[in-house]
C-alpha positions as CSV (number, residue, x, y, z in Angstrom):
1,M,-88.3,16.5,-17.2
2,D,-87.8,14.1,-20.0
3,N,-84.2,14.9,-21.2
4,Q,-84.8,12.9,-24.5
5,R,-87.7,15.2,-25.4
6,K,-86.7,18.6,-24.1
7,Q,-83.5,20.1,-25.1
8,S,-81.5,22.4,-22.8
9,F,-79.1,25.1,-23.9
10,L,-76.4,23.3,-22.0
11,K,-76.1,20.7,-24.8
12,Y,-74.3,23.4,-26.8
13,V,-71.4,23.5,-24.2
14,P,-69.2,20.4,-24.6
15,G,-68.8,18.4,-21.4
16,L,-70.9,20.8,-19.3
17,T,-74.2,19.0,-18.8
18,N,-72.9,16.3,-16.4
19,N,-69.9,18.2,-15.1
20,A,-70.9,20.1,-12.0
21,V,-67.3,21.0,-11.1
22,L,-66.9,22.8,-14.5
23,K,-70.1,24.7,-13.9
24,L,-68.9,25.9,-10.5
25,I,-65.6,27.0,-12.0
26,I,-67.4,28.8,-14.9
27,A,-69.7,30.5,-12.4
28,S,-66.9,31.7,-10.2
29,G,-64.8,32.8,-13.1
30,T,-67.7,34.8,-14.6
31,A,-68.4,36.5,-11.3
32,F,-64.7,37.5,-11.0
33,V,-64.7,39.0,-14.5
34,I,-68.0,40.9,-13.9
35,L,-66.7,42.3,-10.7
36,G,-63.5,43.4,-12.4
37,I,-65.4,45.1,-15.2
38,I,-67.5,46.9,-12.7
39,L,-64.4,48.1,-10.8
40,G,-62.8,49.2,-14.1
41,I,-65.9,51.3,-15.0
42,N,-66.0,52.7,-11.5
43,L,-62.3,53.8,-11.6
44,I,-62.9,55.6,-15.0
45,V,-66.1,57.3,-13.9
46,Y,-64.9,58.3,-10.4
47,Q,-61.3,59.0,-11.3
48,N,-59.6,56.2,-9.4
49,D,-61.9,56.5,-6.4
50,R,-62.9,53.1,-5.1
51,S,-65.1,54.2,-2.3
52,N,-68.3,53.9,-4.3
53,F,-67.3,50.5,-5.6
54,F,-66.7,49.2,-2.1
55,H,-69.9,50.8,-0.7
56,Y,-72.4,49.8,-3.4
57,F,-70.9,46.5,-4.7
58,I,-68.6,44.9,-2.3
59,G,-70.7,46.0,0.6
60,N,-73.7,44.2,-0.8
61,L,-71.8,41.0,-1.8
62,A,-69.4,40.4,1.0
63,L,-70.4,38.8,4.3
64,P,-70.3,41.7,6.8
65,Q,-69.6,41.9,10.5
66,L,-72.4,40.7,12.8
67,A,-73.8,44.1,13.5
68,D,-74.5,44.8,9.9
69,F,-75.8,41.4,8.9
70,K,-79.5,42.1,9.6
71,T,-79.5,44.7,6.9
72,H,-77.4,42.6,4.5
73,W,-78.8,39.1,5.2
74,W,-78.6,38.1,1.5
75,T,-74.8,38.2,1.6
76,I,-74.6,34.8,3.2
77,F,-75.7,33.5,-0.3
78,T,-73.4,35.7,-2.3
79,Y,-70.1,36.1,-0.5
80,G,-68.7,32.7,-1.6
81,W,-69.2,33.2,-5.3
82,F,-67.0,36.2,-5.6
83,H,-63.3,36.8,-5.3
84,F,-61.7,40.2,-4.9
85,S,-58.2,39.6,-3.6
86,G,-56.8,39.1,-7.1
87,F,-56.6,36.9,-10.1
88,W,-54.1,34.5,-8.6
89,E,-56.3,33.8,-5.5
90,C,-59.3,33.1,-7.8
91,L,-57.1,30.8,-10.1
92,S,-55.7,28.9,-7.2
93,N,-59.1,28.4,-5.6
94,M,-60.5,27.1,-8.9
95,L,-57.5,24.7,-9.2
96,W,-58.2,23.3,-5.7
97,L,-61.9,23.1,-6.5
98,Y,-61.0,21.1,-9.6
99,C,-58.6,18.9,-7.6
100,F,-61.0,17.8,-4.9
101,G,-64.3,18.4,-6.7
102,S,-63.4,16.0,-9.4
103,V,-62.8,13.3,-6.9
104,V,-66.2,13.9,-5.2
105,Q,-67.8,14.0,-8.7
106,M,-66.2,10.8,-9.8
107,L,-67.0,8.9,-6.6
108,I,-70.6,10.0,-5.7
109,G,-71.8,11.7,-8.9
110,H,-72.1,15.1,-10.3
111,R,-75.5,15.8,-8.8
112,Q,-73.9,16.0,-5.3
113,V,-71.2,18.6,-6.1
114,I,-73.3,21.8,-6.3
115,P,-75.5,21.1,-3.3
116,L,-72.5,20.2,-1.2
117,Y,-70.6,23.4,-2.3
118,T,-73.7,25.6,-1.7
119,Y,-74.5,24.1,1.8
120,A,-70.8,24.6,2.8
121,L,-70.8,28.2,1.8
122,I,-73.9,28.9,3.8
123,A,-72.7,26.9,6.8
124,G,-69.3,28.6,6.7
125,G,-71.0,31.9,6.7
126,I,-73.2,31.0,9.7
127,F,-70.1,29.8,11.6
128,Y,-68.3,33.1,10.7
129,L,-71.2,35.1,12.2
130,L,-71.6,33.0,15.3
131,A,-67.9,33.2,16.1
132,Q,-68.3,37.0,16.4
133,F,-70.4,36.3,19.6
134,L,-67.2,35.2,21.3
135,P,-66.3,37.7,24.0
136,G,-63.1,39.8,23.7
137,K,-60.4,39.4,21.1
138,P,-61.4,36.0,19.7
139,G,-64.6,37.4,18.2
140,D,-62.9,40.3,16.5
141,I,-62.6,40.6,12.8
142,N,-60.8,43.0,10.4
143,H,-63.0,46.1,10.7
144,H,-61.1,47.8,7.9
145,L,-62.6,45.5,5.3
146,P,-66.2,45.8,4.1
147,G,-66.7,42.0,4.6
148,I,-65.4,38.6,3.7
149,L,-65.4,37.2,0.1
150,G,-64.2,33.9,-1.3
151,A,-65.0,30.2,-1.7
152,R,-62.8,28.8,1.1
153,A,-65.7,27.2,3.0
154,G,-66.8,25.4,-0.2
155,L,-63.3,24.3,-1.1
156,I,-62.5,22.8,2.3
157,A,-65.9,21.0,2.2
158,M,-64.9,19.4,-1.1
159,A,-61.5,18.4,0.4
160,V,-63.1,16.8,3.5
161,A,-65.8,15.1,1.5
162,A,-63.2,13.6,-0.8
163,V,-61.2,12.3,2.1
164,T,-64.3,11.0,3.9
165,I,-65.5,9.1,0.8
166,S,-62.2,7.5,-0.1
167,P,-59.4,8.0,2.5
168,G,-57.2,5.7,0.5
169,F,-57.4,7.6,-2.8
170,Y,-54.3,8.5,-4.8
171,F,-53.6,11.2,-7.3
172,Y,-51.6,9.8,-10.2
173,L,-49.3,12.4,-11.7
174,T,-47.6,9.9,-14.0
175,E,-48.0,6.1,-14.4
176,T,-45.5,5.5,-11.6
177,F,-45.7,8.7,-9.4
178,R,-48.7,9.1,-7.1
179,I,-49.6,11.3,-4.1
180,H,-52.0,10.2,-1.4
181,I,-55.1,12.3,-1.0
182,L,-54.3,12.9,2.7
183,V,-51.0,14.5,1.8
184,V,-52.7,16.9,-0.7
185,A,-55.6,17.6,1.7
186,G,-53.1,18.3,4.5
187,I,-51.1,20.8,2.4
188,F,-54.4,22.5,1.2
189,T,-55.8,22.7,4.8
190,L,-52.5,24.3,6.1
191,L,-52.6,26.9,3.3
192,M,-56.3,27.7,4.1
193,I,-55.5,28.1,7.8
194,L,-52.5,30.4,7.0
195,S,-54.7,32.5,4.7
196,T,-57.0,33.4,7.6
197,G,-54.2,35.1,9.5
198,F,-55.5,33.1,12.5
199,I,-58.5,35.4,12.8
200,V,-60.9,33.2,14.8
201,P,-64.1,34.0,12.9
202,E,-62.4,33.0,9.6
203,L,-61.1,29.8,11.2
204,F,-64.7,29.1,12.2
205,L,-65.7,29.7,8.6
206,L,-63.3,26.9,7.6
207,A,-64.6,24.7,10.4
208,G,-68.2,25.2,9.2
209,G,-67.3,24.2,5.6
210,A,-65.3,21.2,6.8
211,L,-68.1,20.0,9.0
212,T,-70.5,20.3,6.1
213,G,-68.3,18.2,3.9
214,F,-68.1,15.4,6.5
215,C,-71.8,15.5,7.4
216,Y,-72.9,15.6,3.8
217,V,-71.1,12.3,2.9
218,K,-72.4,10.6,6.1
219,I,-76.0,11.6,5.2
220,L,-75.5,10.2,1.7
221,K,-74.2,7.0,3.1
222,A,-77.3,6.8,5.3
223,G,-79.4,6.7,2.2
224,Y,-80.6,10.3,2.0
225,R,-80.2,12.8,-0.9
226,P,-79.9,16.3,0.7
227,G,-79.3,17.9,-2.7
228,Q,-82.1,16.3,-4.7
229,W,-84.6,19.1,-4.1
230,M,-82.3,21.6,-5.9
231,Y,-82.4,19.5,-9.1
232,S,-86.1,18.9,-8.8
233,F,-86.8,22.6,-8.5
234,A,-84.4,23.4,-11.3
235,S,-86.0,20.8,-13.5
236,K,-89.4,22.3,-13.0
237,I,-88.2,25.8,-13.8
238,E,-86.4,24.5,-16.9
239,G,-89.5,22.6,-18.0
240,L,-91.5,25.9,-17.9
241,V,-89.0,27.8,-20.2
242,T,-87.6,25.0,-22.4
243,P,-89.6,24.2,-25.5
244,N,-90.6,20.6,-26.0
245,E,-89.3,20.0,-29.5
246,A,-91.2,16.7,-30.0
247,K,-94.5,18.4,-29.1
248,L,-93.8,21.4,-31.2
249,A,-92.8,19.3,-34.2
250,K,-95.9,17.2,-33.8
251,K,-98.2,20.2,-33.4
252,K,-96.6,22.0,-36.4
253,G,-97.0,18.8,-38.5
254,I,-100.7,18.5,-37.5
255,K,-101.3,22.2,-38.3
256,I,-99.7,21.9,-41.7
257,D,-101.7,18.7,-42.5
258,I,-105.0,20.4,-41.5
259,L,-104.3,23.5,-43.5
260,T,-103.0,21.7,-46.6
261,N,-105.9,19.2,-46.5
262,K,-108.6,21.8,-45.8
263,Y,-107.7,24.4,-48.4
264,K,-107.9,23.1,-51.9
265,P,-107.8,25.2,-55.1
266,K,-111.2,26.8,-55.9
267,T,-112.5,28.7,-58.9
268,G,-110.3,31.8,-59.4
269,I,-107.8,30.6,-56.7
270,S,-104.6,28.9,-57.7
271,Q,-102.6,26.4,-55.6
272,K,-99.8,28.9,-55.5
273,N,-102.0,31.5,-53.8
274,I,-102.9,29.0,-51.1
275,D,-99.3,27.9,-50.6
276,D,-98.0,31.5,-50.3
277,I,-100.7,32.3,-47.7
278,L,-99.9,29.1,-45.7
279,D,-96.2,29.9,-45.8
280,K,-97.0,33.4,-44.5
281,I,-99.1,31.9,-41.6
282,N,-96.2,29.5,-40.7
283,Q,-93.6,32.4,-40.7
284,K,-95.6,35.3,-39.3
285,G,-98.9,33.9,-37.9
286,Y,-102.5,34.3,-39.0
287,K,-102.7,38.0,-37.8
288,S,-100.2,39.0,-40.5
289,L,-102.6,38.2,-43.3
290,T,-104.3,41.0,-45.2
291,A,-108.1,41.2,-45.5
292,E,-107.8,40.0,-49.1
293,E,-105.7,37.0,-48.1
294,K,-108.2,36.1,-45.3
295,E,-111.0,36.2,-47.8
296,I,-109.1,33.9,-50.2
297,L,-108.7,31.4,-47.3
298,M,-112.4,31.7,-46.4
299,R,-113.4,31.1,-50.0
300,A,-111.0,28.2,-50.4
301,G,-112.3,26.6,-47.2
302,K,-115.9,26.5,-48.3
303,E,-117.2,23.2,-49.3
């Protein structure tokens, strides 16, 4: 798609077009708000009964236990975009995403952020499911929950990718105070591990995300672009629905020229009559004309 000729609605959001990290934060925040609104409506309708909400909404968004996955296969694409443990978990996850995602975006470009994040969520989900094949207690999960939600796999992928790209990177909090990225990544990883409660499938989820972050950077360094197909596909879809302003302006100009050159005042027809009819065509289309107006145009168009 020619960005100079086709205009996207993203141009109206300052700083969004080339900021994939901000897009991910907005998407996750919007999903959190929508889920909260649905919960609020559910509590009002069903008088504080959450069972329907967990069954119909969380149950179809969260990554379930292995036995239920074949009937809820789509959840591997949805679980990582929603947070339900509370506002502070969502906020802290978005701060971590901004922290490491901004480094990745700055060093390898904004077009690598969303593919990396998406692949990591899927890979983390696959690892989570595979871990449940482990015999005995290691494969057990919390059966009291309808499934797992959250962006932990994507977050740890960003952290690992940032460290892999530039292990010597520093975060400058002031002009003189800086923190090495390995220190920040180490604290983050420890917090992520503690958040799993040392449940093995959830640890596998983190491992899947971390492995994705490492492999993605290595693939990029080898000269491949594993996320390019996403933007190519999105560009084709946007090209189908986004008006080409240059073509529209040119087409409109040609149409007006043809109409204004073709229809000249004739006997009994004033220039104002023609102008009024042409304005009506431009605003409402030819079908909006009355039989009398069409006759006037027909008469005016005769040589």
